[in-house]
Structures are given as C-alpha cells and as structure tokens.
C-alpha positions, 0 to 999 in steps of 0.5 A: 495947977500944973503945966502939961505939954502935949506934943503934936500928932504927926500924919504920914502926909506931913512926914512926907512933905517935910522929907520932900522939902528937905530932900529938894533943898539938899538936892539943889545944893548937890546939883550946883557947881562947887563954886556956887554951892555956898550961895545955894546952901545959904539960900536953902538954909532957911528952908531946912531951919523952918521945916526942922523947927516945925518938926521938932517944936510943935506942942501945946501947953496948958498954962495957969491961965491960958493955952500956949500953942507953938508950931516952929517959929509961930506962937499963940496964947489963948486965955481960957476965958476967951475960949468959946468952943472946943470940938474935934475937926478933920479939916485942912485949914492952915494951922498949928497942927501936924495931923488932920486929927485936930481940935478946933478952938474958937474964941469969943469976940473974934471972927472965924479967921482970926478967932479959930485955932486948929491943933493936933495933940497926940493924946487928943481926948485927955487934952480936950478933957483938961482944956474943957475943965479950965474954960469957964465960958464954953458955949457948947 
C-alpha cells in the first residue's frame, strides 16, 4: 500500500491571520529602541516559528495502518481500525485544518473532544475515498 501525502487546503481568512501575526510581531521589533531590539526579536521569534510551521508543515498521510496528520508542531496518528466515522464538516473547532472545508474523523471508544479530529486536505473527495477504503470499522 503506497503512502500518499495530502497538503492542507488554506482559506483566505487563515492566510490573513498568519500574515497579521507575523506583521504584528515584525512591527513590534521595529517599534522598540535599538538597544532593546534583540530582546524583542528573541521574544517574537517563537511566534514567527510557530506560524511558519503551521503554514509550511500541515499535511495528512495515509500510511500502512494509520492516518498521520501533522499541523506544525502537532502530530496525530489515528489507526484505521479505530476510525468510526468520516464525514464532511464546516465547523470552526480547533483542529489540524487550515480551511473551513473540513473532514470530521471520529474514533471508537473516545469522547467527542479527544476522539474527534478535523482535517482539510486539498483534494478532499479523493482523500475521503482512499481513507474510507482503508477503514474496516466504519459505522456510517
């Protein structure tokens, strides 16, 4: 079984949020006196790094026996046998998605909060077809 990577779809609102966070952090660096600039750079560097990691490192891979979801520094591995349902969603819950055009994945034996993952693959329909074909315990 091949491993295929699907990049996250990105909504314009998310692009604006990332640019705003980076611009605000950059403006803070430029607004302080020069002798304090190094301290401000060191304080804002984590903001830049975090936002850049979300932007450049959000993807989903269909591995041999599990779905691997990565969003910046956050990683989740969901075994196919634990997946209970897969459906389209447009909610705004905190997630590993960069778009409102999402897929909701629910797991067996877990509650709503800890057992629900939202992702937003660019090719959503193809991703859903491939994921469903690997999940033997769907209850849809």
